[in-house]
C-alpha positions in Angstrom: -22.9 -39.0 -99.9 -26.0 -37.0 -99.7 -25.4 -33.5 -101.2 -28.1 -31.9 -99.0 -26.6 -32.9 -95.7 -25.2 -30.0 -93.8 -22.3 -31.5 -92.0 -21.0 -30.1 -88.7 -18.3 -27.5 -88.9 -15.0 -28.5 -87.3 -15.9 -26.3 -84.3 -19.4 -27.9 -84.0 -17.8 -31.4 -84.3 -15.4 -30.6 -81.5 -18.1 -29.2 -79.3 -20.3 -32.2 -80.1 -17.6 -34.7 -79.1 -17.0 -32.8 -75.8 -20.7 -32.9 -75.1 -21.0 -36.6 -75.9 -18.0 -37.3 -73.6 -19.8 -35.5 -70.8 -23.1 -37.2 -71.5 -21.4 -40.6 -71.4 -19.1 -40.0 -68.4 -21.3 -37.9 -66.0 -23.9 -40.5 -65.1 -21.2 -43.0 -64.1 -19.4 -40.5 -62.0 -22.6 -39.4 -60.2 -23.6 -43.0 -59.7 -20.2 -44.0 -58.3 -20.3 -41.2 -55.7 -23.9 -42.0 -54.6 -23.2 -45.7 -54.4 -20.0 -45.3 -52.5 -21.3 -42.6 -50.1 -25.0 -43.5 -49.7 -25.5 -47.0 -51.1 -27.9 -45.4 -53.5 -28.1 -45.4 -57.3 -28.4 -42.1 -59.2 -31.8 -43.2 -60.4 -32.9 -43.9 -56.8 -31.6 -40.5 -55.7 -33.3 -38.7 -58.5 -36.6 -40.4 -57.6 -36.3 -39.8 -53.9 -35.2 -36.2 -54.4 -38.2 -35.6 -56.7 -40.5 -37.0 -53.9 -38.7 -34.8 -51.3 -39.7 -31.7 -53.3 -43.3 -32.7 -54.0 -46.2 -31.6 -51.8 -46.7 -34.3 -49.2 -43.6 -36.0 -50.5 -45.9 -38.0 -52.8 -46.1 -38.3 -56.6 -48.2 -40.6 -58.8 -46.0 -43.4 -60.1 -46.7 -42.5 -63.7 -45.7 -38.9 -63.1 -42.6 -40.0 -61.2 -41.6 -42.2 -64.1 -41.7 -39.2 -66.4 -39.9 -37.0 -64.0 -37.1 -39.5 -63.5 -37.0 -40.4 -67.2 -37.7 -44.1 -66.5 -40.1 -46.6 -68.0 -42.9 -47.7 -65.7 -41.3 -51.1 -65.4 -37.9 -49.7 -64.4 -39.5 -47.3 -61.9 -41.5 -50.1 -60.4 -38.4 -52.2 -59.8 -36.6 -49.1 -58.4 -39.5 -48.4 -56.0 -39.5 -52.1 -55.0 -35.9 -51.7 -53.9 -36.5 -48.3 -52.2 -39.5 -49.9 -50.4 -37.4 -52.8 -49.1 -35.0 -50.3 -47.6 -37.9 -48.4 -45.9 -37.3 -45.2 -47.9 -40.5 -45.1 -50.1 -43.9 -46.7 -49.9 -46.7 -47.1 -52.4 -50.2 -45.8 -51.5 -53.4 -45.9 -53.5 -54.5 -42.6 -55.1 -57.8 -41.6 -53.3 -60.7 -41.9 -55.8 -58.6 -43.6 -58.5 -58.1 -47.3 -58.1 -55.9 -47.5 -61.2 -53.2 -45.2 -59.9 -50.6 -45.5 -57.2 -48.6 -42.9 -55.4 -45.0 -43.2 -54.4 -44.5 -41.6 -51.0 -41.2 -40.7 -49.4 -41.1 -42.1 -45.8 -39.6 -40.1 -42.9 -36.6 -42.5 -43.2 -36.4 -41.7 -46.9 -36.5 -38.0 -46.2 -33.6 -38.4 -43.7 -31.7 -40.4 -46.4 -32.1 -37.6 -49.0 -31.1 -34.9 -46.4 -28.0 -36.9 -45.4 -27.1 -37.7 -49.1 -27.6 -34.2 -50.6 -24.5 -32.5 -49.3 -22.1 -35.1 -50.8 -24.0 -35.2 -54.0 -23.9 -31.5 -54.4 -20.2 -31.4 -53.6 -19.7 -33.9 -56.5 -21.8 -31.9 -58.9 -20.0 -28.7 -57.9 -16.6 -30.4 -58.3 -17.4 -32.1 -61.6 -19.3 -29.2 -63.3 -19.0 -25.8 -61.6 -15.7 -25.4 -59.8 -13.7 -24.8 -63.0 -16.4 -22.4 -64.5 -16.6 -18.7 -64.0 -19.9 -17.2 -63.1 -20.3 -16.0 -66.7 -19.6 -19.6 -68.0 -22.2 -20.9 -65.6 -24.7 -18.4 -67.0 -23.7 -19.5 -70.5 -24.1 -23.1 -69.6 -27.6 -22.5 -68.3 -28.5 -20.4 -71.4 -27.3 -23.1 -73.7 -29.3 -25.9 -72.0 -32.3 -23.6 -71.7 -32.3 -23.6 -75.6 -31.6 -27.4 -75.9 -33.8 -29.0 -73.2 -37.2 -27.8 -74.5 -36.5 -29.5 -77.8 -35.8 -32.7 -76.0 -38.5 -32.3 -73.3 -41.3 -30.3 -74.9 -43.8 -31.4 -72.2 -41.4 -30.3 -69.4 -41.4 -33.7 -67.8 -38.1 -33.3 -66.1 -39.1 -30.0 -64.4 -37.7 -31.1 -61.0 -34.4 -32.3 -62.3 -31.4 -30.1 -61.6 -33.0 -28.2 -58.8 -29.8 -28.0 -56.7 -30.8 -26.5 -53.4 -28.1 -27.8 -51.1 -28.3 -27.3 -47.4 -31.9 -26.3 -47.4 -33.9 -28.6 -45.2 -37.1 -27.9 -47.1 -35.8 -29.2 -50.4 -32.6 -31.3 -50.7 -30.6 -31.0 -53.9 -31.2 -33.4 -56.8 -28.6 -32.8 -59.4 
């Protein structure tokens, strides 16, 4: 064993295992609710929600890939599926033939608005209902320390913007 390795304390190990369990279980739980209630994957909802919050409901595909933490290939396949359902369309970027915008359609907007309340209920139930306001503030403070190390370019700036019930910006979660 390496003598210089600083192993986790028992308390850190326990916290790490709890965090890993949440990281592994939460995406499946969110995906299951969205598929059951809205016939939409979590990745699809994240992308559509980001578009719903963008000016003109449009984002360059490359930027949307970063925001949704997807490869360009995976985003392209996702947008293909969303286009087939009439929720998103691709449009050229004016003055830049190499870039394409993903644009949320009116039908896509309505889908996000209809889906947001159930999604927020799930997020509230899974994460916040058993936390006190002080614990919620602690959770935010903790992730405000961790996320910049993982995302120094602030690519995921729109994620987690839960604004349930507000017509102007449906929740993403």
